[in-house]
N, C-alpha and C positions, 0 to 999 in steps of 0.2 A: 856757639857751642863747638868745642874742639872735637875732632874725631876720637881723641883719647877718652872722652866722656860721653860719646854718642851712644844712643840705644842700639844703633845698627852699624857698628864700626866695620864689620866685615863685608857689608854690602857696598858696592861701588856705585852709589847714586850720584848723579850730578847734583850740584849745589841746590838748584831749584827743587829737585825731587826730594832731597833731604829736608828742605824747609817745608815742603808740602806734607811729607810724612810726619814731621815733628808737630805741625799744626793739627793734622788729623788725629795723631796719636794722643795729643793733649786733649782734644775734644772728646775722643773715645774715653779717656781716663775720667774726665769730668762727668760724663754721662753714666759711667759705671759706678760712680760713687753711691748712687741711690738704688742700684740694681740688687734686689734681694733674692731673686729666683733665677735658676739656670736658664729658663726660657727668655727672660729679659736680657741676660748676659749674651745669650746666643744671638738674639736679634741685633743687639748693639755690635757684637763682633762681626756678624754678617754684613751689616751696613758699613763698618770700617773696612772690611776686606774688599767690598765692592768698589771702594774709592781707588783701589789698586788693581782692578780687573781680576779679582780673585772671587769667582762666584761660589766656590764650594769650600766649606770649612768643616772642621770637627772640633768640638769643645767638650771638655770633661776633665776630671782629675784622675790621676793614676793612684792606685793603692800601692803601698810600699812593696817593691819587688815585682810589680806588674809590668809586663813587657808591653810597650805601646803598640806592637804589631799584632797582639792578640785581638781576636774579634771583639768588638765593643757594641755591636748592634743591639744586644739584649739588655744592656745596662741602662736603667732608667735615668741615670745621672749623666749620660753621654748624649750629646746632640750632634748630629751631622746632617748635611744636606746634599751629600754626594748622590748622583743618580743611582737608582736601585741596581741597574745593570753593573755599574762600577763596583758597588758594595758587594754584590754577589760574587763577582770575580775576584776582587782583591781581599775581601775579608773572609 
């Protein structure tokens, strides 16, 4: 796959890292095909992110006009696993 059509063209991965990402991302997409609930999607996204040493993620949709920097902790459609101390400070 050329960089022109790559899912991550702005990231400067080495070739092996790009291939690993492509394989893991493909696996992630295959697994999400049957995910019907946000909890399932969050679990799959968490597992995908861990492949790349990213232990904390946030998942949810934004309403039209919603700023992604606004606090999201109270929204039942948002899932995040950041440490409580980080959430309290940053949100």
